[in-house]
N, C-alpha and C positions, 0 to 999 in steps of 0.2 A: 484585466492584465493580471498575470501571474506574479504573486507578491510572496509566495513561501512555499517550500519543498521540504517533505520529511519523509523517512522511513519509520515504522512503527510496527513491532510485533503484533500479533492477534492472538496469543494464547489466552484462553479462558483463565489461567492459575493467575493472571495479573488482576482479576475483579476480585473483590473480598467474598462474595457469595460462592464463588467456586475455589478459589485459592486458598483462602482460610490461611491456615499456618505457612503453607508452602509459600507465599508472598514474602517472606522473610529471606528466602534464597534469591528474590529476584530484585533485591534492593536497589541495586545499580540501574538496573531496566526502569524501574518505577520512577526513581530520581530523574532520570534522562525523560522520560514521559512527561513529569512535571515541568521540565524545562521548555520542552516542545509546546507544551498546553500554553504557557507563559508568553513564549515568543509569538504563538498562533493568535493569541489574544491581541498582543499588540500590533499584529498586522491588520486587524480590523477585517477579515475575510467577509464577504457576501455569500460565497459559494465556497464549498469544499468539494473538490474532484477526488474522488478515492478510488484506487484501483486494487482490487481484494480478488484473491485466486480462488475461492472457494464457490462462487454463486454460479448461477446458471450460465453456462458457456458453452462455445460451439467451436468445433475442432478447425474449423475453416473460416472463422470470422470472428473480428472483435464484436463487442457488444456493450450497449448502456441499458440499464434498467430505467425505463421511463413509467412513472406512475404519478399520480396527483400527489401522494405523500408516501412516507415509509415508515415502517415500525422495524427497527432491529432489536433482536432479543436473544436471549440464551437459554430459550426453552428445550432446545436440544440437549442442553446438559442439566436439565432438570430445574433450571431458576425460571420461573413464570413470571417473576415479578420485576426483574431488572431489564427495562426496556429503553430504547433512545427512539423519540419520535422526530422525524425530519422531514422538512418540507421539500419538495423537488424544484429544482431549476429547471422547469420543462421548458421554457423559452430559450435558454442556452443548450438544452439538450437538442432541441428542434434545430438550432443554427447548426450545431455540431454535426447532426446526422445529414443535414443538406449538403454541407460542404464536403464531407467524407464522401457521400454517394457521388457528387460530382466529381470528385478526384479519383472515383473507382477503387476507393479503399475497401477491402472485404469487411463489412460491417453490417450489423442488424441491431435491432431493439427488441428488448424483451419487456414484460410488464408484470411487475408483481411488487405489493406492498410489503412483502416479508423479506426482510434482510437477514442474511446469516451472520455467523459470529465474526466471520472475517472483515465485517464492517462494524459489527456492533462493538467489539473491544476497543479498536481505535477511537471510536466516536465517545465511548464512556469516559475514556482516559483524556481526550482533548476538547470536548464541546461544553463541559458544564457550566462554564462562564461566558459562553458565547450568545449572543442575542440575534434574532432575526437572520439567521444563516440558513442556506439551501444546500443540496447535495446533489450530486452527480455520481451515481455508482457505476463503476466502469468493470469491466470483466475481460481478461486476457483471452488468447485463442491458443492453438497448439501450433502456430507458427513459430519459426524460430527467433532467434535474439533480434537479428537485423530487422526483421518484420515488425517486432515490438517497438523497437528503437523509432523506427520510421512513423508507426502509429503515434507514437509520442509526440514527433514532430508535427504530425498532422493536427493533434490536439492542440499544440502550442500555437500553430497559426490562427486558430479560432479563439483559443481563451486569451492569449495576450493581446489581441486586437480589439478584445472587448471591455467596456467601460467597467463591468463588475470587477472586483477585487478576488481572485481565485487564489485559494491554496490547494496544492497537490500532494496528496498523502499517498504513499505506497504501503498496503497492509502486508507485512512480508515476514513470515518466519524463515529462518534460513535452514541448515542442513538438520534432519531428523536422525543423523546416524553418526552420532559423535561419542556414545558410549556403549558398553556391553547392555545397559538397561533401557537405551534409547528405542523408539519404535522401530528404526531401522538398523539396530545393532551399531557395531562399532566398526566404520570403515575408512579407509585412507581417503576415498574420494570425497568424503564428508568434512574432513577437516580441511583438504585442499580447497574444496568450494567455498567454505567461509571464510579461509585465509585470503583467497582471491578477491572475494567481496570487500572485505574489510580494507586491504590493500588499495582497491581501486578506488573505493570511496575516498579512503583517507588522502588519497594522492590526487583527487578529481580526475582521475584518468579512466573514463567510460570505456575506452578502447580495450583495456585490460580486463574488464568485465565481459566485454563482448566476445573476447576471445577465449573465454574458459571452455576447455575441450567438452565437447557433448556427451562424452562418457563419464566425465567427472559430473557433469549436470544430472545425468540420467541415474547416475548410483549413487547421489548425495542424498536422496529422499528430501528435497527441498520443495518448498511451496511458494517461495518469493521472487525467484529469478525474473520471471516475466514482469510482474508489478515494478520492480526496481527499474529494469532496463525501459519501460514504458515511461517511467518518472525521468530517467535519464535523457530520453529522448526529448520530452516534454520542456526540459530546461538547457537543452543543449543550445550553445552559444550565447547564454546570459552571461552576465555579470554575476557570478555566485561565489560563495563561500562555503565549501562543504565542511561539516564537522561531524565526526563519528564520536556520539556521546557516550555509547557503552556497548558492551558486547560481553556476554555470560551464556552458559550452557548447563546450568546445574542439574538439568533434567536429561542430557543428552540432545537436547534440540537448541539450535543457535537463536539466540535473540539479539538482534543487532537494533540500535536506535541511531538515527542520524538527522540532521537538520540541515538545510541549504537556505542560507541568507541570501536572498536576491535584490541586487542593487539595480 
């Protein structure tokens, strides 16, 4: 069953070996991640289903990485010593892929033990005190918001009917275009995108998020929209209490943390 949901940024600057002094400007985000870590621990998850935007992905199909085990690292940022090792919940992944294919959902499996930083950063922030947990690494596609929301609902039908306790985490940075020094520059669309996400999550209004104009999504230089929408689909219809814990953008990139307490 699904017992917890959260949205966590994946900026490597949140990790001491990469962020160093820059972490002082991310105090609110780090405090919120600590709260999520503690709440996640209390839910005692057997499995973490994490949706991250930067892994191997296919434009026309959703995917899950199926391997015996995983190693999540930061070596692409020059840190070869900081790693997270995770076991695969291969039985549940197999259950998911059989169900999705029977329902003709555009879906495929990939297979690599190496996980990129979109998984590494949230796992480092959230799992240091967990024991005997397993991982399901999910990647979005290039399909639209509605397709990702429906994909999340398909995931829910499998995960929520299983005896395992599952936490769903969206690894998601918001707009990268919030200041003149940001990777995407300073755009009106960037601010509009982040404001719509924040408002929709605070109000528990998935429809508002689903209706963000495509031109705003496309011009905001974001990477978290599809993981967030997939998460919202996976908890759709559940008794939930959404809480936006923090939002800050000291480097021109929107970092939002949120938790969903599920009853």
